[in-house]
C-alpha positions in Angstrom: 5.4 10.9 -34.2 6.6 9.1 -31.0 6.1 5.6 -31.1 6.1 2.8 -28.5 6.7 -1.0 -28.4 7.8 -3.3 -26.2 11.3 -4.8 -26.8 13.2 -8.0 -26.4 16.5 -6.6 -27.7 18.7 -6.9 -24.5 21.9 -5.7 -26.1 20.7 -2.7 -27.4 18.5 -2.3 -23.9 22.1 -2.6 -22.0 23.6 -0.4 -24.0 21.0 2.5 -23.4 21.3 1.7 -19.8 24.8 2.0 -19.7 25.5 5.1 -21.2 28.4 7.0 -19.9 25.8 9.9 -19.1 23.1 7.6 -17.6 24.4 4.8 -15.7 25.6 6.7 -12.9 21.9 8.5 -12.4 20.4 5.1 -13.0 22.5 3.1 -10.3 22.7 2.9 -6.7 25.3 1.5 -4.3 24.2 -1.7 -4.4 24.1 -1.8 -8.6 27.2 -3.2 -10.6 29.7 -1.4 -12.4 28.2 -0.5 -15.9 30.8 -2.5 -17.8 29.2 -5.5 -15.8 25.2 -5.1 -15.8 23.1 -7.2 -17.8 19.4 -6.3 -18.2 16.8 -8.9 -16.6 15.7 -10.9 -18.8 12.1 -12.2 -18.1 8.7 -11.8 -19.6 7.0 -10.2 -16.7 9.6 -7.2 -16.9 8.2 -5.1 -20.2 11.2 -3.0 -21.6 9.1 -0.3 -23.7 11.2 1.5 -26.5 10.3 4.7 -27.4 11.2 6.1 -30.9 10.5 9.2 -32.6 9.6 8.7 -35.9 9.5 11.4 -38.8 8.9 10.5 -42.7 12.1 10.2 -43.1 13.7 9.5 -40.0 14.0 7.5 -36.8 15.7 8.2 -33.3 15.7 6.2 -30.5 14.5 8.1 -27.7 15.0 4.9 -24.5 13.2 2.8 -22.7 10.8 2.4 -19.7 11.0 -0.3 -18.1 8.0 -1.8 -16.1 7.6 -4.6 -13.8 4.2 -5.7 -12.0 3.9 -5.3 -8.3 0.7 -7.1 -9.0 -1.3 -7.8 -11.5 -2.8 -4.3 -12.0 -0.1 -1.7 -10.2 3.3 -1.7 -12.3 6.1 0.2 -11.0 8.2 2.2 -14.1 11.7 3.5 -14.6 12.4 5.7 -16.9 15.7 5.5 -19.3 15.9 8.5 -21.7 19.0 9.0 -24.1 20.4 12.8 -24.0 19.3 13.1 -27.4 15.4 12.8 -25.7 15.9 14.6 -22.8 13.8 18.0 -23.1 10.1 18.7 -25.2 10.9 15.3 -26.9 11.2 13.0 -23.9 8.6 14.8 -21.9 5.8 14.5 -24.8 6.7 10.9 -24.7 6.4 10.8 -21.1 2.9 12.4 -21.8 1.8 9.8 -24.1 3.4 6.6 -22.4 0.3 6.0 -19.9 -2.4 5.7 -22.7 0.0 3.3 -24.5 0.1 1.0 -21.5 -3.6 1.2 -20.9 -4.2 0.0 -24.3 -1.7 -2.6 -24.4 -1.0 -4.2 -21.0 -3.6 -5.2 -18.0 -1.6 -2.3 -16.0 -4.0 0.1 -14.1 -1.7 1.5 -12.0 1.7 2.9 -12.8 4.2 3.7 -9.6 7.7 4.9 -9.4 10.2 5.9 -6.8 12.4 9.1 -7.2 15.3 9.5 -4.7 15.0 13.4 -3.1 18.5 13.7 -4.8 17.2 13.4 -8.2 15.2 16.5 -8.6 15.1 16.9 -12.3 13.4 12.8 -12.3 10.9 14.5 -10.0 9.8 17.0 -12.0 9.8 15.1 -15.2 7.5 12.5 -13.7 5.3 15.2 -11.9 4.9 16.7 -15.5 4.2 13.7 -17.2 1.1 13.4 -14.6 2.1 11.5 -11.7 0.8 12.4 -8.6 2.9 12.2 -5.0 1.2 9.9 -2.7 4.3 9.1 0.0 7.4 9.2 1.1 9.4 5.9 1.3 12.1 6.9 4.2 15.9 6.1 4.2 15.4 3.8 1.3 17.8 4.6 -1.1 21.9 4.3 -0.9 23.7 6.2 -3.0 27.4 7.2 -2.5 27.1 5.9 0.9 24.5 8.8 1.9 20.9 6.9 2.6 17.8 9.0 1.2 14.3 9.3 0.7 12.3 8.5 -2.1 9.0 10.6 -3.2 6.4 7.6 -4.3 4.3 8.9 -7.4 1.8 7.3 -9.1 -0.7 7.7 -12.1 -4.2 5.9 -12.3 -5.8 4.5 -15.6 -9.3 6.6 -15.8 -12.0 4.4 -15.0 -14.4 2.9 -17.1 -17.3 3.3 -14.6 -16.7 5.6 -11.2 -17.2 3.8 -8.1 -19.6 5.8 -5.9 -18.8 6.8 -2.5 -21.6 4.6 -1.2 -19.6 1.3 -2.8 -16.5 2.5 -1.6 -16.9 4.0 1.7 -14.2 6.7 0.7 -14.8 10.0 0.1 -13.3 11.3 -3.6 -9.9 13.0 -3.0 -9.9 14.7 -6.0 -12.9 16.9 -6.0 -12.5 20.4 -5.8 -9.1 19.6 -6.9 -7.8 21.1 -10.3 -6.1 18.7 -12.6 -3.2 19.9 -14.6 -3.2 18.7 -18.5 0.4 16.9 -19.5 1.2 19.7 -21.9 5.3 19.5 -21.9 6.1 21.9 -24.6 3.6 24.6 -23.3 5.5 27.4 -21.2 4.0 29.1 -18.4 3.4 32.6 -18.4 3.5 33.4 -14.6 6.3 35.5 -14.0 
């Protein structure tokens, strides 16, 4: 079973974020060295701890870090330990939005993935996020300026807004929705 809860355990958050296999992927040219990194302690930031819990076993998978851009749109950053890479982490990523919708005022989750991080891009897409844009020349890593892919996922609406009320056509018409099933293998050649 995957369990989520908000965490204020900043020392464990710091230990996970500065893990030797993770920090180099999480940091950019403006980040401090790992030994000087401290997580921001602010009530507006939600550090969501993900755990795998079985009848006699507990495993920390990592964290998702949320900070509001406004009241309903929150940006997310993923920090999963190497033991959670693969199907377990992907399952947690698929389950997380429902927890966020139920436990916060957030109704849209967004993230930015550098074009140099193809694994993170595929991970976000498999978790149900959709690309909505490109933020050009917005990420500096190892002296190289690169673009970021903008992705997001929106909470299911309780009452869909008719086109007459919004003046906008639905962009989802005719588009096949992909389900978030991280452990299912494709049968395509």
